[in-house]
C-alpha positions as CSV (number, residue, x, y, z in Angstrom):
1,M,-42.8,-48.0,51.9
2,L,-43.0,-50.8,49.3
3,L,-46.7,-50.4,48.7
4,R,-46.5,-46.5,48.4
5,R,-43.5,-46.9,46.0
6,A,-45.5,-49.6,44.0
7,L,-48.5,-47.2,43.6
8,Y,-46.2,-44.3,42.8
9,R,-45.1,-46.2,39.7
10,W,-48.5,-47.5,39.0
11,Q,-50.3,-44.2,38.8
12,M,-48.1,-43.0,35.9
13,I,-49.0,-46.4,34.1
14,A,-52.6,-46.1,35.1
15,V,-53.1,-42.8,33.2
16,V,-53.1,-44.7,30.0
17,V,-54.2,-48.3,31.1
18,L,-57.6,-47.2,32.8
19,P,-59.1,-45.2,29.9
20,V,-58.0,-48.2,27.8
21,W,-59.7,-50.5,30.0
22,L,-63.0,-48.4,29.7
23,A,-62.9,-48.8,26.1
24,V,-62.0,-52.5,26.2
25,G,-64.7,-53.2,28.9
26,W,-67.2,-51.6,26.8
27,A,-66.3,-53.8,23.9
28,V,-66.3,-56.8,25.9
29,F,-69.2,-56.2,28.5
30,G,-71.3,-53.3,27.1
31,G,-73.2,-53.0,24.1
32,G,-73.6,-50.4,21.3
33,G,-76.0,-47.6,20.9
34,W,-75.8,-44.2,22.6
35,G,-73.4,-45.5,25.3
36,T,-70.7,-45.4,22.7
37,L,-71.1,-41.6,22.4
38,G,-70.7,-41.4,26.2
39,L,-67.6,-43.6,25.9
40,V,-66.1,-41.3,23.2
41,I,-66.5,-38.4,25.8
42,V,-65.5,-40.4,28.9
43,V,-62.3,-41.9,27.7
44,P,-60.3,-38.6,26.9
45,V,-61.8,-37.0,30.1
46,A,-60.5,-39.9,32.3
47,F,-57.2,-39.7,30.5
48,V,-56.9,-36.0,31.1
49,V,-57.9,-36.1,34.8
50,L,-55.8,-39.0,35.7
51,G,-52.9,-37.1,34.0
52,V,-53.6,-33.9,36.2
53,V,-53.8,-35.7,39.3
54,V,-50.6,-37.4,38.5
55,L,-49.0,-34.3,37.6
56,L,-50.1,-32.6,40.9
57,T,-49.0,-35.5,42.8
58,N,-45.6,-35.8,41.3
59,V,-44.8,-32.2,41.5
60,R,-44.8,-32.4,45.4
61,P,-41.2,-32.1,46.6
62,T,-41.7,-34.9,49.2
63,V,-43.0,-37.4,46.6
64,R,-40.2,-36.6,44.1
65,H,-37.6,-37.0,47.1
66,E,-39.0,-40.2,48.3
67,R,-40.5,-41.6,45.2
68,A,-43.3,-42.7,47.1
69,L,-47.0,-41.6,47.7
70,S,-48.3,-40.5,50.9
71,W,-50.7,-42.8,52.6
72,I,-53.7,-40.2,51.9
73,D,-52.8,-40.5,48.2
74,V,-52.8,-44.3,48.6
75,G,-56.3,-44.3,50.0
76,V,-57.7,-41.9,47.5
77,L,-56.2,-42.8,44.5
78,T,-56.8,-46.7,45.1
79,A,-60.5,-46.1,45.7
80,W,-60.8,-44.0,42.6
81,Q,-58.9,-46.3,40.4
82,L,-61.0,-49.3,41.7
83,A,-64.1,-47.4,40.9
84,I,-62.9,-46.9,37.4
85,I,-62.1,-50.6,37.1
86,G,-65.6,-51.2,38.3
87,T,-67.1,-48.9,35.8
88,G,-65.2,-50.7,32.9
89,F,-67.3,-54.0,33.7
90,Y,-70.6,-52.2,32.5
91,G,-72.9,-54.4,34.5
92,A,-75.9,-53.5,36.6
93,S,-73.7,-51.5,39.1
94,A,-71.8,-49.6,36.2
95,T,-73.8,-46.2,37.1
96,L,-72.9,-46.6,40.7
97,F,-69.3,-47.1,39.9
98,G,-69.4,-44.3,37.5
99,V,-70.8,-41.9,39.9
100,L,-68.4,-43.2,42.5
101,A,-65.5,-42.7,40.1
102,I,-66.5,-39.1,39.2
103,L,-66.8,-38.1,43.0
104,L,-63.6,-39.9,43.9
105,G,-61.9,-38.1,40.8
106,I,-63.0,-34.7,42.1
107,A,-61.8,-35.7,45.6
108,A,-58.4,-36.9,44.3
109,F,-57.8,-33.8,42.5
110,W,-58.5,-31.5,45.6
111,V,-56.5,-33.9,47.9
112,A,-53.5,-33.6,45.5
113,V,-53.9,-29.7,45.4
114,W,-54.3,-29.6,49.1
115,Q,-51.2,-31.7,49.7
116,L,-49.2,-29.7,47.2
117,V,-50.0,-26.5,49.0
118,T,-49.5,-27.9,52.4
119,D,-46.1,-29.4,51.2
120,G,-45.0,-26.1,49.8
121,A,-46.0,-24.2,52.9
122,N,-43.9,-26.7,55.2
123,R,-40.9,-26.3,52.9
124,M,-41.3,-22.6,53.0
125,K,-41.5,-22.6,56.7
126,A,-38.3,-24.6,56.8
127,S,-36.5,-22.4,54.5
128,M,-37.6,-19.2,56.5
129,A,-36.7,-20.9,59.7
130,E,-33.1,-21.6,58.2
131,F,-32.9,-18.2,56.9
132,E,-33.7,-16.7,60.3
133,R,-31.2,-19.0,62.1
134,L,-28.4,-17.9,59.7
135,A,-29.5,-14.1,60.1
136,G,-29.3,-14.7,64.0
137,Q,-25.8,-16.2,63.5
138,Q,-24.6,-13.3,61.6
139,Q,-26.1,-10.7,63.9
140,G,-24.4,-12.5,66.9
141,G,-21.1,-12.5,65.3
142,A,-21.2,-8.7,64.6
143,A,-22.5,-7.9,68.2
144,S,-19.2,-9.3,69.7
145,G,-17.3,-6.0,69.0
146,A,-17.0,-3.2,66.6
147,S,-16.1,-4.0,63.1
148,P,-13.6,-2.0,61.1
149,G,-15.1,1.0,59.5
150,S,-17.9,1.1,62.1
151,T,-19.2,4.3,63.6
152,G,-18.0,3.6,67.1
153,R,-21.5,2.8,68.4
154,K,-22.5,-0.4,69.8
155,P,-24.0,-2.7,66.9
156,G,-27.6,-3.4,67.2
157,P,-30.1,-5.4,65.3
158,A,-31.3,-2.6,63.2
159,G,-29.7,0.6,64.5
160,P,-29.0,3.5,62.1
161,G,-25.2,4.0,61.2
162,V,-24.4,0.4,61.9
163,R,-22.2,-1.1,59.5
164,R,-21.8,-4.9,59.2
165,P,-18.8,-6.6,57.7
166,P,-19.7,-8.2,54.3
167,F,-20.3,-11.9,54.3
168,D,-16.9,-13.9,54.7
169,D,-17.1,-17.6,53.8
170,G,-14.1,-18.6,55.4
171,G,-11.1,-17.0,53.6
172,D,-11.5,-17.4,50.0
173,D,-9.8,-14.6,48.2
174,V,-11.9,-12.6,45.7
175,I,-10.4,-11.2,42.6
176,I,-12.1,-8.2,41.0
177,I,-11.4,-7.4,37.3
178,H,-12.5,-4.2,36.0
179,E,-13.1,-4.4,32.4
180,T,-12.9,-1.3,30.0
181,R,-13.9,-1.0,26.6
182,D,-12.4,1.0,23.8
């Protein structure tokens, strides 16, 4: 859990640090020429893509609640960020690390979207199960006898003419004030 929480905090810092590292690495290890034009394009794109993935990751309710990434996030984001760091050294293997960083960036985006949808679906299932449980309790309470003002029929789950009592939360009185305007 400690590692997952540390990477949760690091990913927000990495949105700024990693694109800056690409520029600093170019100044230290790279050269001039046409590569500088590529750097002018790559740094803002890296900033935006890192920001979007962080946003998609932090929007998930489980991540916000736990303040920790999932293990899938840890694996994908760590590999992606290490590939970006490797690209920043601009040595003989910079092209390999650059291609790997692009592929892992695409994978990180889709993994974040997939986990967001899955987490939302799981929360919706839990909400619907709770709703159905409460509805079943309410129907079970109404089925024990005829409610005042009922039609005399046996209450059923959805029978016509069945009146159910309004929801009662335990005895709090409700005061209705009718407003008239002059």
